[in-house]
MDTraj code that builds the backbone (N, CA, C; nanometers):
import mdtraj as md
import numpy as np

residues = "MET VAL ALA VAL PRO VAL VAL THR ALA GLU THR VAL VAL ASP VAL SER PRO LEU VAL ALA PHE ALA VAL SER GLN THR THR GLY GLU VAL ARG LEU GLY TRP ASP PRO PHE ILE ARG ARG GLN HIS LEU MET ASP GLY ALA THR THR PRO GLY LYS GLY VAL ARG THR PHE THR HIS SER ARG HIS GLY PHE THR MET VAL SER ARG TYR VAL SER TYR VAL PRO GLY SER ASN VAL GLY MET THR MET GLU ARG GLY PRO TRP PHE PHE ASP VAL PHE GLY GLY GLY TRP ARG PHE THR ALA THR ASP GLY GLY THR ARG ALA VAL TRP LYS TYR THR PHE SER VAL LYS PRO GLY TRP LEU ARG PRO VAL ALA ASP PRO ILE GLY ARG TRP LEU LEU GLY ARG ASP ILE ARG ARG ARG ILE ASP ALA PHE ALA VAL ALA CYS ARG ASP PRO ALA VAL LEU SER ALA VAL THR PRO VAL ASP GLU THR SER THR SER GLN GLY ASP THR ASP ALA".split()
xyz = np.array([
    [-1.6966, -5.6321, 5.4790],
    [-1.7545, -5.4988, 5.4880],
    [-1.6455, -5.3994, 5.5243],
    [-1.6390, -5.2900, 5.4535],
    [-1.5394, -5.1860, 5.4768],
    [-1.5923, -5.0892, 5.5812],
    [-1.5093, -5.0600, 5.6809],
    [-1.5492, -4.9633, 5.7844],
    [-1.5521, -4.8238, 5.7247],
    [-1.6565, -4.7493, 5.7586],
    [-1.6671, -4.6121, 5.7105],
    [-1.6023, -4.5192, 5.8124],
    [-1.5407, -4.4114, 5.7652],
    [-1.4814, -4.3157, 5.8581],
    [-1.5891, -4.2501, 5.9453],
    [-1.5509, -4.2205, 6.0684],
    [-1.6393, -4.1573, 6.1660],
    [-1.5642, -4.0406, 6.2281],
    [-1.6319, -3.9282, 6.2421],
    [-1.5773, -3.8156, 6.3183],
    [-1.6804, -3.7772, 6.4244],
    [-1.6315, -3.7450, 6.5428],
    [-1.7217, -3.7070, 6.6513],
    [-1.6668, -3.5846, 6.7236],
    [-1.7582, -3.5159, 6.7878],
    [-1.7236, -3.4041, 6.8750],
    [-1.8248, -3.4076, 6.9889],
    [-1.7805, -3.3649, 7.1049],
    [-1.8730, -3.3642, 7.2173],
    [-1.8481, -3.2438, 7.3056],
    [-1.9522, -3.2118, 7.3825],
    [-1.9461, -3.1005, 7.4759],
    [-2.0448, -3.1294, 7.5879],
    [-2.0296, -3.0574, 7.6973],
    [-2.1256, -3.0631, 7.8064],
    [-2.1859, -2.9240, 7.8186],
    [-2.3189, -2.9178, 7.8213],
    [-2.3896, -2.7908, 7.8301],
    [-2.4750, -2.7889, 7.9562],
    [-2.5013, -2.6696, 8.0066],
    [-2.5749, -2.6524, 8.1324],
    [-2.7253, -2.6390, 8.1118],
    [-2.7804, -2.7236, 8.0269],
    [-2.9252, -2.7289, 8.0057],
    [-2.9657, -2.8761, 8.0080],
    [-3.0952, -2.9011, 8.0183],
    [-3.1450, -3.0390, 8.0203],
    [-3.1289, -3.1043, 7.8828],
    [-3.1332, -3.2387, 7.8783],
    [-3.1278, -3.3057, 7.7479],
    [-3.2394, -3.2611, 7.6531],
    [-3.3587, -3.2343, 7.7050],
    [-3.4675, -3.1893, 7.6176],
    [-3.4373, -3.0527, 7.5567],
    [-3.3803, -2.9614, 7.6361],
    [-3.3457, -2.8291, 7.5832],
    [-3.2290, -2.8407, 7.4855],
    [-3.1268, -2.9183, 7.5213],
    [-3.0123, -2.9369, 7.4307],
    [-3.0594, -2.9948, 7.2973],
    [-3.1465, -3.0936, 7.3026],
    [-3.2019, -3.1522, 7.1810],
    [-3.2744, -3.0457, 7.0994],
    [-3.3573, -2.9664, 7.1658],
    [-3.4339, -2.8619, 7.0960],
    [-3.3413, -2.7612, 7.0292],
    [-3.2338, -2.7218, 7.0967],
    [-3.1378, -2.6285, 7.0361],
    [-3.0737, -2.6945, 6.9137],
    [-3.0374, -2.8202, 6.9243],
    [-2.9720, -2.8898, 6.8119],
    [-3.0614, -2.8997, 6.6895],
    [-3.1922, -2.8926, 6.7095],
    [-3.2863, -2.9090, 6.5991],
    [-3.3514, -2.7781, 6.5561],
    [-3.2947, -2.6654, 6.5968],
    [-3.3494, -2.5373, 6.5529],
    [-3.3367, -2.5244, 6.4016],
    [-3.4242, -2.4436, 6.3456],
    [-3.4243, -2.4189, 6.2016],
    [-3.4360, -2.2685, 6.1787],
    [-3.4355, -2.2289, 6.0541],
    [-3.4575, -2.0889, 6.0179],
    [-3.3537, -1.9942, 6.0741],
    [-3.3978, -1.8742, 6.1071],
    [-3.3069, -1.7693, 6.1542],
    [-3.2358, -1.8069, 6.2827],
    [-3.3031, -1.8805, 6.3689],
    [-3.2390, -1.9225, 6.4945],
    [-3.1160, -2.0076, 6.4631],
    [-3.1323, -2.1047, 6.3755],
    [-3.0208, -2.1938, 6.3397],
    [-2.9109, -2.1164, 6.2674],
    [-2.9499, -2.0295, 6.1761],
    [-2.8507, -1.9505, 6.1027],
    [-2.7704, -1.8611, 6.1969],
    [-2.8317, -1.8222, 6.3086],
    [-2.7636, -1.7373, 6.4043],
    [-2.6538, -1.8061, 6.4821],
    [-2.6606, -1.9365, 6.4954],
    [-2.5564, -2.0032, 6.5742],
    [-2.4723, -2.1040, 6.4961],
    [-2.5220, -2.1628, 6.3909],
    [-2.4505, -2.2709, 6.3221],
    [-2.3593, -2.2142, 6.2123],
    [-2.2268, -2.2244, 6.2285],
    [-2.1347, -2.1655, 6.1311],
    [-2.1296, -2.2399, 5.9976],
    [-2.1929, -2.3546, 5.9876],
    [-2.1870, -2.4352, 5.8662],
    [-2.2944, -2.3984, 5.7650],
    [-2.4100, -2.3578, 5.8143],
    [-2.5279, -2.3443, 5.7287],
    [-2.5429, -2.2038, 5.6715],
    [-2.5623, -2.1979, 5.5409],
    [-2.5969, -2.0715, 5.4747],
    [-2.7489, -2.0610, 5.4603],
    [-2.8116, -2.1718, 5.4198],
    [-2.9580, -2.1792, 5.4096],
    [-2.9980, -2.3217, 5.4451],
    [-3.1168, -2.3338, 5.5034],
    [-3.1682, -2.4663, 5.5359],
    [-3.3190, -2.4578, 5.5505],
    [-3.3878, -2.5593, 5.5012],
    [-3.5323, -2.5642, 5.5216],
    [-3.5824, -2.7081, 5.5164],
    [-3.6947, -2.7289, 5.5836],
    [-3.7620, -2.8574, 5.5781],
    [-3.8320, -2.8675, 5.4430],
    [-3.8483, -2.9886, 5.3941],
    [-3.9045, -3.0105, 5.2606],
    [-4.0410, -3.0784, 5.2678],
    [-4.1050, -3.0849, 5.1529],
    [-4.2287, -3.1609, 5.1334],
    [-4.3422, -3.1132, 5.2238],
    [-4.3417, -2.9838, 5.2581],
    [-4.4488, -2.9278, 5.3396],
    [-4.4343, -2.9484, 5.4889],
    [-4.3256, -3.0115, 5.5328],
    [-4.3054, -3.0338, 5.6765],
    [-4.2854, -2.8995, 5.7468],
    [-4.3411, -2.8891, 5.8660],
    [-4.3262, -2.7664, 5.9445],
    [-4.2420, -2.7876, 6.0696],
    [-4.2181, -2.9133, 6.1056],
    [-4.1316, -2.9452, 6.2186],
    [-4.0459, -3.0657, 6.1823],
    [-3.9266, -3.0742, 6.2405],
    [-3.8438, -3.1919, 6.2166],
    [-3.9080, -3.3166, 6.2767],
    [-3.8751, -3.4319, 6.2239],
    [-3.9245, -3.5583, 6.2769],
    [-3.8815, -3.6725, 6.1876],
    [-3.8957, -3.7939, 6.2357],
    [-3.8569, -3.9120, 6.1587],
    [-3.9278, -3.9108, 6.0230],
    [-3.8490, -3.9304, 5.9168],
    [-3.9026, -3.9324, 5.7813],
    [-3.9009, -3.7973, 5.7112],
    [-3.8830, -3.6890, 5.7849],
    [-3.8825, -3.5542, 5.7261],
    [-3.7514, -3.5322, 5.6515],
    [-3.7633, -3.4683, 5.5347],
    [-3.6441, -3.4355, 5.4553],
    [-3.6082, -3.2889, 5.4766],
    [-3.4778, -3.2635, 5.4696],
    [-3.4229, -3.1294, 5.4898],
    [-3.3295, -3.0951, 5.3751],
    [-3.3387, -2.9715, 5.3273],
    [-3.2438, -2.9186, 5.2286],
    [-3.1471, -2.8271, 5.3025],
    [-3.0176, -2.8483, 5.2817],
    [-2.9146, -2.7654, 5.3447],
    [-2.8187, -2.7156, 5.2388],
    [-2.7905, -2.5861, 5.2426],
    [-2.6881, -2.5237, 5.1593],
    [-2.5801, -2.4757, 5.2553],
    [-2.4615, -2.5317, 5.2430],
    [-2.3531, -2.4995, 5.3366],
    [-2.2833, -2.3697, 5.2983],
    [-2.2123, -2.3146, 5.3930],
    [-2.1309, -2.1946, 5.3659],
    [-2.0156, -2.2258, 5.2709],
    [-1.9865, -2.3550, 5.2505],
    [-1.8832, -2.3957, 5.1548],
    [-1.9375, -2.3997, 5.0118],
    [-2.0704, -2.3847, 4.9979],
    [-2.1317, -2.3851, 4.8656],
    [-2.1954, -2.5171, 4.8258],
    [-2.1800, -2.6214, 4.9074],
    [-2.2383, -2.7514, 4.8751],
    [-2.3824, -2.7587, 4.9235],
    [-2.4614, -2.8426, 4.8562],
    [-2.5997, -2.8649, 4.8993],
    [-2.6202, -3.0131, 4.9288],
    [-2.7182, -3.0390, 5.0167],
    [-2.7491, -3.1764, 5.0537],
    [-2.8972, -3.1862, 5.0880],
    [-2.9573, -3.2963, 5.0461],
    [-3.0906, -3.3328, 5.0910],
    [-3.0711, -3.4525, 5.1829],
    [-3.1212, -3.4395, 5.3054],
    [-3.1082, -3.5484, 5.4011],
    [-3.2447, -3.5813, 5.4591],
    [-3.2529, -3.6994, 5.5199],
    [-3.3781, -3.7467, 5.5787],
    [-3.3510, -3.7894, 5.7225],
    [-3.4413, -3.7470, 5.8126],
    [-3.4350, -3.7936, 5.9503],
    [-3.4682, -3.9422, 5.9535],
    [-3.3786, -4.0234, 6.0092],
    [-3.4036, -4.1673, 6.0226],
    [-3.4345, -4.2037, 6.1669],
    [-3.4053, -4.1144, 6.2599],
    [-3.4470, -4.1315, 6.3990],
    [-3.4695, -3.9934, 6.4576],
    [-3.5582, -3.9874, 6.5557],
    [-3.5925, -3.8588, 6.6172],
    [-3.6561, -3.8873, 6.7535],
    [-3.5737, -3.8833, 6.8587],
    [-3.6205, -3.9109, 6.9936],
    [-3.5815, -3.7912, 7.0801],
    [-3.6718, -3.6966, 7.0993],
    [-3.6406, -3.5754, 7.1755],
    [-3.5768, -3.6057, 7.3108],
    [-3.4684, -3.5338, 7.3374],
    [-3.3953, -3.5502, 7.4621],
    [-3.2975, -3.6648, 7.4629],
    [-3.2964, -3.7471, 7.3573],
    [-3.2112, -3.8658, 7.3547],
    [-3.1203, -3.8710, 7.2323],
    [-3.1795, -3.8765, 7.1116],
    [-3.0974, -3.8888, 6.9912],
    [-3.1745, -3.8471, 6.8673],
    [-3.0980, -3.8176, 6.7656],
    [-3.1523, -3.7857, 6.6350],
    [-3.0499, -3.8309, 6.5313],
    [-3.0980, -3.8825, 6.4189],
    [-3.0080, -3.9262, 6.3132],
    [-3.0627, -3.8884, 6.1768],
    [-2.9703, -3.8586, 6.0869],
    [-3.0071, -3.8217, 5.9500],
    [-2.9152, -3.8946, 5.8530],
    [-2.9661, -3.9173, 5.7330],
    [-2.8845, -3.9762, 5.6288],
    [-2.9022, -3.8963, 5.4993],
    [-2.7956, -3.8852, 5.4241],
    [-2.7975, -3.8101, 5.2984],
    [-2.8739, -3.8887, 5.1921],
    [-2.9642, -3.8188, 5.1243],
    [-3.0305, -3.8755, 5.0069],
    [-2.9661, -3.8255, 4.8791],
    [-2.9241, -3.6998, 4.8808],
    [-2.8567, -3.6396, 4.7641],
    [-2.7597, -3.5370, 4.8196],
    [-2.6391, -3.5357, 4.7654],
    [-2.5419, -3.4410, 4.8178],
    [-2.4239, -3.4223, 4.7259],
    [-2.3156, -3.3703, 4.7813],
    [-2.1964, -3.3444, 4.7004],
    [-2.1484, -3.4707, 4.6290],
    [-2.0963, -3.4535, 4.5105],
    [-2.0569, -3.5649, 4.4246],
    [-1.9568, -3.6583, 4.4903],
    [-1.8757, -3.6089, 4.5831],
    [-1.7673, -3.6885, 4.6408],
    [-1.8120, -3.7777, 4.7559],
    [-1.9362, -3.7622, 4.8057],
    [-1.9868, -3.8518, 4.9094],
    [-2.0663, -3.9649, 4.8466],
    [-2.0261, -4.0865, 4.8780],
    [-2.1053, -4.2023, 4.8422],
    [-2.2146, -4.2186, 4.9469],
    [-2.1777, -4.2017, 5.0733],
    [-2.2678, -4.2129, 5.1869],
    [-2.2304, -4.1034, 5.2865],
    [-2.3317, -4.0434, 5.3484],
    [-2.3070, -3.9473, 5.4562],
    [-2.4235, -3.9551, 5.5537],
    [-2.3906, -3.9556, 5.6811],
    [-2.4932, -3.9544, 5.7849],
    [-2.4439, -3.8757, 5.9038],
    [-2.5360, -3.8302, 5.9827],
    [-2.5002, -3.7571, 6.1032],
    [-2.5997, -3.7865, 6.2131],
    [-2.5546, -3.7679, 6.3349],
    [-2.6449, -3.7917, 6.4461],
    [-2.5967, -3.7272, 6.5734],
    [-2.6909, -3.7058, 6.6625],
    [-2.6667, -3.6506, 6.7957],
    [-2.7110, -3.7532, 6.8987],
    [-2.6412, -3.7545, 7.0129],
    [-2.6837, -3.8295, 7.1317],
    [-2.6747, -3.7351, 7.2499],
    [-2.7737, -3.7416, 7.3368],
    [-2.7803, -3.6555, 7.4540],
    [-2.7935, -3.7422, 7.5780],
    [-2.7074, -3.7164, 7.6773],
    [-2.7085, -3.7919, 7.8016],
    [-2.7056, -3.6941, 7.9181],
    [-2.7954, -3.7134, 8.0133],
    [-2.7980, -3.6267, 8.1311],
    [-2.6687, -3.6448, 8.2115],
    [-2.6165, -3.5332, 8.2602],
    [-2.5014, -3.5327, 8.3498],
    [-2.5416, -3.4540, 8.4738],
    [-2.4532, -3.4442, 8.5691],
    [-2.4828, -3.3645, 8.6886],
    [-2.5088, -3.2204, 8.6484],
    [-2.6344, -3.1809, 8.6474],
    [-2.6712, -3.0429, 8.6188],
    [-2.6675, -3.0024, 8.4734],
    [-2.6532, -3.0959, 8.3825],
    [-2.6482, -3.0585, 8.2413],
    [-2.6644, -3.1764, 8.1486],
    [-2.6050, -3.1634, 8.0312],
    [-2.6186, -3.2647, 7.9268],
    [-2.4869, -3.2829, 7.8529],
    [-2.4503, -3.4071, 7.8313],
    [-2.3387, -3.4401, 7.7424],
    [-2.3992, -3.4578, 7.6040],
    [-2.3519, -3.3779, 7.5087],
    [-2.3991, -3.3853, 7.3705],
    [-2.2854, -3.4371, 7.2831],
    [-2.3130, -3.5405, 7.2057],
    [-2.2150, -3.5984, 7.1145],
    [-2.2730, -3.5889, 6.9739],
    [-2.1962, -3.5286, 6.8843],
    [-2.2365, -3.5139, 6.7441],
    [-2.1431, -3.6013, 6.6622],
    [-2.1973, -3.6817, 6.5728],
    [-2.1171, -3.7762, 6.4956],
    [-2.1547, -3.7689, 6.3484],
    [-2.0519, -3.7770, 6.2629],
    [-2.0708, -3.7934, 6.1185],
    [-2.0099, -3.9278, 6.0789],
    [-2.0739, -3.9955, 5.9866],
    [-2.0143, -4.1100, 5.9185],
    [-2.0200, -4.0795, 5.7694],
    [-1.9191, -4.1252, 5.6981],
    [-1.9162, -4.0930, 5.5546],
    [-1.8357, -4.1955, 5.4778],
    [-1.8567, -4.1953, 5.3500],
    [-1.7792, -4.2741, 5.2564],
    [-1.7668, -4.1906, 5.1295],
    [-1.6464, -4.1867, 5.0733],
    [-1.6242, -4.1060, 4.9532],
    [-1.6267, -4.1941, 4.8291],
    [-1.6447, -4.1287, 4.7166],
    [-1.6364, -4.1981, 4.5888],
    [-1.5477, -4.1163, 4.4960],
    [-1.4835, -4.1772, 4.4039],
    [-1.4786, -4.3208, 4.3762],
    [-1.4012, -4.3962, 4.4854],
    [-1.4311, -4.5261, 4.4964],
    [-1.3729, -4.6091, 4.6011],
    [-1.2212, -4.6122, 4.6006],
    [-1.1594, -4.6087, 4.4829],
    [-1.0140, -4.6162, 4.4771],
    [-0.9476, -4.4939, 4.5406],
    [-1.0240, -4.3866, 4.5590],
    [-0.9703, -4.2635, 4.6169],
    [-0.9726, -4.2644, 4.7711],
    [-1.0426, -4.3599, 4.8304],
    [-1.0619, -4.3617, 4.9756],
    [-0.9331, -4.3607, 5.0577],
    [-0.8284, -4.4338, 5.0190],
    [-0.7078, -4.4300, 5.1025],
    [-0.6497, -4.2887, 5.1198],
    [-0.6691, -4.2031, 5.0218],
    [-0.6221, -4.0651, 5.0311],
    [-0.7321, -3.9727, 5.0835],
    [-0.8536, -3.9922, 5.0351],
    [-0.9629, -3.9012, 5.0682],
    [-1.0161, -3.9188, 5.2102],
    [-1.0150, -4.0414, 5.2639],
    [-1.0691, -4.0625, 5.3981],
    [-0.9948, -3.9815, 5.5053],
    [-0.8613, -3.9834, 5.5074],
    [-0.7932, -3.9017, 5.6084],
    [-0.8174, -3.7512, 5.5898],
    [-0.8262, -3.7079, 5.4653],
    [-0.8557, -3.5659, 5.4394],
    [-0.9965, -3.5347, 5.4860],
    [-1.0910, -3.6233, 5.4559],
    [-1.2284, -3.6057, 5.5003],
    [-1.2396, -3.6031, 5.6516],
    [-1.1672, -3.6926, 5.7198],
    [-1.1687, -3.6928, 5.8667],
    [-1.1199, -3.5587, 5.9206],
    [-1.0134, -3.5073, 5.8622],
    [-0.9578, -3.3799, 5.9090],
    [-1.0554, -3.2646, 5.8827],
    [-1.1036, -3.2533, 5.7580],
    [-1.1940, -3.1433, 5.7235],
    [-1.3260, -3.1509, 5.8004],
    [-1.3884, -3.2682, 5.8004],
    [-1.5152, -3.2828, 5.8715],
    [-1.4952, -3.2720, 6.0227],
    [-1.3813, -3.3195, 6.0717],
    [-1.3511, -3.3056, 6.2144],
    [-1.3396, -3.1597, 6.2555],
    [-1.2738, -3.0812, 6.1740],
    [-1.2618, -2.9374, 6.2015],
    [-1.4006, -2.8724, 6.1988],
    [-1.4805, -2.9086, 6.1009],
    [-1.6147, -2.8528, 6.0864],
    [-1.7041, -2.8894, 6.2046],
    [-1.7043, -3.0168, 6.2437],
    [-1.7934, -3.0610, 6.3506],
    [-1.7516, -3.0003, 6.4850],
    [-1.6213, -2.9813, 6.5060],
    [-1.5763, -2.9160, 6.6304],
    [-1.6211, -2.7707, 6.6348],
    [-1.6124, -2.7002, 6.5232],
    [-1.6628, -2.5621, 6.5175],
    [-1.8124, -2.5571, 6.5440],
    [-1.8835, -2.6514, 6.4864],
    [-2.0286, -2.6524, 6.5020],
    [-2.0698, -2.6863, 6.6446],
    [-2.0036, -2.7833, 6.7080],
    [-2.0444, -2.8179, 6.8441],
    [-2.0039, -2.7092, 6.9432],
    [-1.8933, -2.6404, 6.9155],
    [-1.8571, -2.5253, 6.9993],
    [-1.9639, -2.4164, 6.9880],
    [-2.0131, -2.3922, 6.8671],
    [-2.1185, -2.2927, 6.8461],
    [-2.2491, -2.3389, 6.9113],
    [-2.2773, -2.4680, 6.9069],
    [-2.3942, -2.5232, 6.9746],
    [-2.3859, -2.4968, 7.1246],
    [-2.2678, -2.5172, 7.1840],
    [-2.2512, -2.4933, 7.3278],
    [-2.2783, -2.3471, 7.3625],
    [-2.2328, -2.2561, 7.2778],
    [-2.2603, -2.1132, 7.2988],
    [-2.4102, -2.0875, 7.2854],
    [-2.4734, -2.1497, 7.1864],
    [-2.6175, -2.1318, 7.1661],
    [-2.6971, -2.1795, 7.2877],
    [-2.6475, -2.2826, 7.3546],
    [-2.7165, -2.3348, 7.4735],
    [-2.7057, -2.2402, 7.5931],
    [-2.6261, -2.1333, 7.5803],
    [-2.6168, -2.0296, 7.6844],
    [-2.6788, -1.8980, 7.6389],
    [-2.7228, -1.8922, 7.5143],
    [-2.7741, -1.7683, 7.4558],
    [-2.9220, -1.7516, 7.4897],
    [-2.9572, -1.6466, 7.5663],
    [-3.0979, -1.6274, 7.6037],
    [-3.1918, -1.6175, 7.4832],
    [-3.1465, -1.5585, 7.3734],
    [-3.2322, -1.5463, 7.2547],
    [-3.2620, -1.6837, 7.1950],
    [-3.1614, -1.7702, 7.1874],
    [-3.1825, -1.9055, 7.1342],
    [-3.2717, -1.9842, 7.2300],
    [-3.2395, -1.9783, 7.3582],
    [-3.3163, -2.0551, 7.4566],
    [-3.4628, -2.0125, 7.4608],
    [-3.4892, -1.8833, 7.4408],
    [-3.6287, -1.8387, 7.4424],
    [-3.7025, -1.8781, 7.3139],
    [-3.6272, -1.9144, 7.2100],
    [-3.6893, -1.9510, 7.0819],
    [-3.7205, -2.1000, 7.0711],
    [-3.6676, -2.1813, 7.1630],
    [-3.6897, -2.3262, 7.1524],
    [-3.8012, -2.3715, 7.2449],
    [-3.8694, -2.4731, 7.2001],
    [-3.9729, -2.5365, 7.2800],
    [-3.9374, -2.6837, 7.2911],
    [-3.8825, -2.7241, 7.4061],
    [-3.8481, -2.8662, 7.4207],
    [-3.9717, -2.9541, 7.4051],
    [-3.9561, -3.0633, 7.3309],
    [-4.0648, -3.1570, 7.3070],
    [-4.0283, -3.2884, 7.3739],
    [-4.1094, -3.3336, 7.4660],
    [-4.0878, -3.4612, 7.5333],
    [-4.1220, -3.5729, 7.4359],
    [-4.0413, -3.6796, 7.4345],
    [-4.0647, -3.7877, 7.3389],
    [-4.2017, -3.8516, 7.3567],
    [-4.2585, -3.8443, 7.4758],
    [-4.3896, -3.9047, 7.4955],
    [-4.5010, -3.8206, 7.4338],
    [-4.4686, -3.6942, 7.3979],
    [-4.5730, -3.6092, 7.3404],
    [-4.5619, -3.5989, 7.1888],
    [-4.4767, -3.6802, 7.1280],
    [-4.4621, -3.6766, 6.9829],
    [-4.4810, -3.8157, 6.9246],
    [-4.5418, -3.8224, 6.8111],
    [-4.5563, -3.9515, 6.7430],
    [-4.4346, -3.9808, 6.6577],
    [-4.3370, -3.8913, 6.6593],
    [-4.2178, -3.9071, 6.5772],
    [-4.1131, -3.9937, 6.6476],
    [-4.1330, -4.0263, 6.7739],
    [-4.0325, -4.0971, 6.8524],
    [-3.9908, -4.2271, 6.7893],
    [-3.8613, -4.2592, 6.8052],
    [-3.8053, -4.3804, 6.7491],
    [-3.6770, -4.4091, 6.8228],
    [-3.6499, -4.5299, 6.8560],
    [-3.5298, -4.5606, 6.9318],
    [-3.4137, -4.6026, 6.8423],
    [-3.4306, -4.6080, 6.7142],
    [-3.3188, -4.6416, 6.6250],
    [-3.2244, -4.5228, 6.6165],
    [-3.0968, -4.5525, 6.6077],
    [-2.9987, -4.4436, 6.5932],
    [-2.9307, -4.4516, 6.4602],
])
top = md.Topology()
chain = top.add_chain()
for i, resn in enumerate(residues, 1):
    res = top.add_residue(resn, chain, resSeq=i)
    for name in ("N", "CA", "C"):
        top.add_atom(name, md.element.get_by_symbol(name[0]), res)
traj = md.Trajectory(xyz[None], top)
């Protein structure tokens, strides 16, 4: 089995894991206001809230589009998504968040895993992908940290406890 490249970024924010999770899962104008990657994004198939099994359409500021599906959704703990359809150069793409309580706040870790195609291009494309996606994820997590201090963003989120949702799942 070939190891897939992984890029991660992390930050500590001064909000609870439930609030940090809620900020990470914002959609619409709230998300567009803080996330430097997204040009447009919406839930698909009639879904009105994110959750395990829900599909999302994302159009990036780079011009690429992706349809992804939530494969895990545990408020305050973790969330994971996998690409169903996306840019031609990704064979596989996934992303996920983990949230851990710290003294007075939350450690948030955002991770991407990916594989490029064609396979023979991986020795050259993987390091380029790590660099480009690493730069992107660091910008995004920095913007997330700012959003976790923004009164407008914080007033727009409603933290959902995992015990109050049927979407909960412990798979990452």
